[in-house]
C-alpha positions as CSV (number, residue, x, y, z in Angstrom):
1,M,9.5,-0.8,-7.8
2,F,7.5,2.2,-6.7
3,T,7.8,5.5,-4.7
4,G,4.6,5.4,-2.7
5,L,3.4,8.6,-4.3
6,I,-0.2,7.8,-5.3
7,Q,-1.1,8.7,-8.9
8,D,-4.8,7.9,-8.7
9,V,-7.5,6.6,-6.4
10,G,-9.3,3.9,-8.5
11,Q,-12.3,1.9,-7.8
12,V,-13.0,-1.8,-7.9
13,V,-15.8,-2.4,-10.5
14,S,-15.9,-6.2,-10.5
15,V,-14.7,-9.1,-8.4
16,A,-14.6,-12.6,-9.9
17,K,-13.6,-15.4,-7.5
18,T,-12.4,-18.9,-8.4
19,A,-11.5,-21.7,-6.2
20,T,-7.9,-20.4,-5.8
21,D,-7.7,-16.8,-6.9
22,V,-9.5,-13.6,-7.7
23,M,-9.8,-11.5,-10.9
24,L,-10.3,-7.8,-10.2
25,S,-11.4,-5.0,-12.6
26,I,-10.4,-1.6,-11.5
27,R,-11.5,1.8,-12.9
28,T,-8.9,4.6,-13.2
29,E,-9.1,8.1,-14.5
30,K,-5.4,9.0,-14.3
31,L,-3.2,6.0,-14.9
32,P,-1.7,6.1,-18.5
33,L,-3.0,2.7,-19.5
34,D,-2.4,3.3,-23.2
35,A,1.3,3.6,-22.5
36,M,1.5,0.6,-20.2
37,P,2.3,-2.8,-21.8
38,M,0.6,-6.0,-20.8
39,G,2.5,-7.5,-17.9
40,A,3.3,-4.1,-16.4
41,S,3.3,-3.8,-12.6
42,I,0.7,-1.6,-10.8
43,A,0.7,-1.1,-7.1
44,C,-2.9,-1.5,-5.9
45,N,-3.2,-0.3,-2.3
46,G,0.5,-1.2,-2.0
47,V,0.3,-4.7,-3.6
48,C,2.3,-5.2,-6.7
49,L,-0.1,-6.7,-9.3
50,T,0.3,-7.6,-13.0
51,L,-1.7,-5.9,-15.7
52,I,-3.4,-8.7,-17.7
53,E,-6.1,-6.8,-19.6
54,K,-7.0,-3.2,-20.2
55,K,-9.5,-1.0,-22.0
56,S,-10.3,2.7,-21.8
57,G,-10.2,3.7,-18.1
58,E,-10.2,0.2,-16.8
59,F,-7.8,-2.7,-16.2
60,K,-7.8,-6.2,-14.8
61,V,-5.4,-8.0,-12.4
62,Q,-5.3,-11.5,-11.1
63,V,-4.7,-12.1,-7.4
64,S,-3.1,-15.3,-6.2
65,A,-4.1,-17.2,-3.1
66,E,-0.8,-16.1,-1.5
67,S,-1.7,-12.4,-1.9
68,L,-5.2,-13.0,-0.8
69,A,-3.9,-14.6,2.4
70,K,-1.4,-11.9,3.3
71,T,-3.1,-8.6,2.3
72,T,-6.4,-6.9,2.6
73,I,-7.5,-7.8,-1.0
74,A,-9.8,-10.5,0.2
75,Q,-11.9,-7.8,1.8
76,W,-12.2,-5.6,-1.4
77,N,-15.7,-5.3,-2.9
78,V,-17.2,-3.5,-5.8
79,G,-16.8,0.2,-4.9
80,T,-13.7,-0.2,-2.8
81,A,-11.3,2.8,-3.3
82,I,-7.8,1.7,-4.3
83,N,-4.6,3.7,-4.3
84,L,-2.9,3.2,-7.6
85,E,0.7,3.8,-8.7
86,P,2.5,2.5,-11.9
87,S,6.0,1.1,-11.6
88,L,9.0,3.3,-11.8
89,K,10.9,3.8,-15.1
90,L,14.6,4.4,-15.2
91,G,15.2,8.1,-14.6
92,D,11.9,8.8,-12.8
93,E,12.1,11.1,-9.8
94,L,12.1,9.4,-6.4
95,G,9.7,11.6,-4.5
96,G,8.8,9.2,-1.7
97,H,10.9,6.2,-0.6
98,L,11.6,3.0,-2.5
99,V,8.6,0.8,-2.2
100,Y,8.6,-2.8,-3.6
101,G,4.9,-3.7,-3.5
102,H,5.7,-6.7,-1.3
103,V,3.3,-6.3,1.6
104,D,4.7,-7.5,4.9
105,G,1.5,-7.8,6.8
106,V,-1.9,-6.3,7.6
107,G,-2.3,-3.5,10.2
108,T,-5.3,-2.2,12.0
109,C,-6.3,1.5,12.5
110,V,-6.6,2.2,16.2
111,S,-7.6,5.8,16.1
112,V,-8.0,8.9,13.8
113,T,-7.7,12.3,15.5
114,A,-8.0,15.7,13.8
115,E,-5.1,18.0,14.8
116,G,-5.4,21.4,13.2
117,D,-5.7,20.9,9.4
118,C,-4.1,17.5,9.7
119,W,-5.1,14.0,11.0
120,R,-3.1,11.8,13.3
121,F,-3.6,8.1,12.5
122,V,-2.5,5.4,14.9
123,F,-2.0,1.8,13.6
124,E,-1.3,-1.5,15.3
125,V,0.8,-4.1,13.5
126,P,1.7,-7.7,14.2
127,H,4.4,-8.0,16.9
128,D,6.9,-9.5,14.4
129,L,6.8,-6.3,12.3
130,A,7.1,-3.9,15.2
131,P,11.0,-4.0,15.4
132,F,11.2,-2.7,11.9
133,I,9.3,0.5,12.6
134,A,11.1,3.5,14.0
135,A,10.2,7.1,14.6
136,K,11.2,9.3,11.6
137,G,11.6,6.2,9.5
138,S,9.6,5.4,6.4
139,I,6.5,3.2,6.2
140,T,4.1,2.3,3.5
141,I,0.4,2.1,4.3
142,D,-1.9,1.0,1.5
143,G,0.8,2.0,-0.9
144,I,1.3,5.5,0.5
145,S,4.8,6.6,1.5
146,L,4.6,8.0,5.0
147,T,7.0,9.1,7.8
148,V,6.5,7.5,11.2
149,N,6.0,10.1,13.9
150,S,5.8,8.0,17.0
151,V,6.2,4.4,18.1
152,D,4.8,2.6,21.2
153,A,5.4,-1.2,21.3
154,N,3.5,-2.5,18.2
155,R,1.6,0.7,17.5
156,F,2.8,3.7,15.5
157,G,1.4,7.0,14.5
158,V,1.6,9.1,11.3
159,M,0.4,12.6,10.5
160,I,-1.6,13.0,7.3
161,I,-1.7,16.4,5.6
162,P,-4.8,17.6,3.8
163,H,-3.3,16.9,0.3
164,T,-2.6,13.3,1.2
165,F,-6.0,12.9,2.9
166,M,-7.9,14.3,-0.1
167,H,-5.9,12.4,-2.8
168,T,-5.6,8.9,-1.4
169,S,-7.9,6.3,0.0
170,I,-6.7,7.0,3.6
171,Q,-9.7,9.4,3.8
172,H,-11.9,6.2,4.1
173,V,-9.8,4.7,6.9
174,R,-11.5,4.6,10.3
175,A,-10.8,3.0,13.6
176,G,-11.0,-0.8,13.0
177,S,-10.1,-0.5,9.3
178,V,-7.4,-2.9,8.1
179,V,-4.5,-1.7,5.8
180,N,-1.6,-3.2,4.0
181,I,1.8,-2.5,5.6
182,E,5.2,-2.6,3.9
183,I,8.2,-1.9,6.1
184,D,11.2,0.0,4.8
185,M,13.6,-2.3,3.0
186,L,16.5,-0.6,4.8
187,A,15.1,-1.6,8.2
188,R,14.8,-5.2,6.9
189,Y,18.5,-5.4,5.9
190,V,19.7,-3.7,9.1
191,A,17.8,-6.3,11.1
192,R,19.2,-9.1,9.0
193,L,22.8,-7.8,9.5
194,Q,22.3,-7.5,13.3
195,N,21.0,-11.1,13.5
196,Y,23.6,-12.6,11.1
197,K,26.3,-14.7,12.8
198,V,29.5,-15.7,11.1
199,S,30.3,-19.3,11.9
């Protein structure tokens, strides 16, 4: 479980593909790798992956075919900037919203517009995710906990303040870029309750 508060922007340093999965090496300057046990969970652009190897300033994760098919990972290359967050520990502060690292789908950036010191990003998501997104609700984009500002059909907008822009990989997102989307778990359960029928 995560909060969507990015601890570091790492960088992919190697991509090793097999017939069914991918092994990634990611460089980090800020993750406390020494304190993280093998098997620990790390959110990589919002995808919960398992630490399988580590050395000073670098770690490896293995990505299954399922994750490759449902996230943006298949498009990562050497040099790709990756938002990183270690999993929560009992007693940690919840500064964002509860994020599970279970990506629901891939969205596409429609536009980026500067507004004062901030930037308005508009994203389009698959139609089956649109009902879960509401103005003033929470959304996770590439692992970043954000507040939805506006919704129009299957498009939604978020405002990015300078701190978030400078300290996450969203600074590299342009119109046409694809991103990992995780809807708010609360919205998922509300929808489930509304559709549940007692026989």
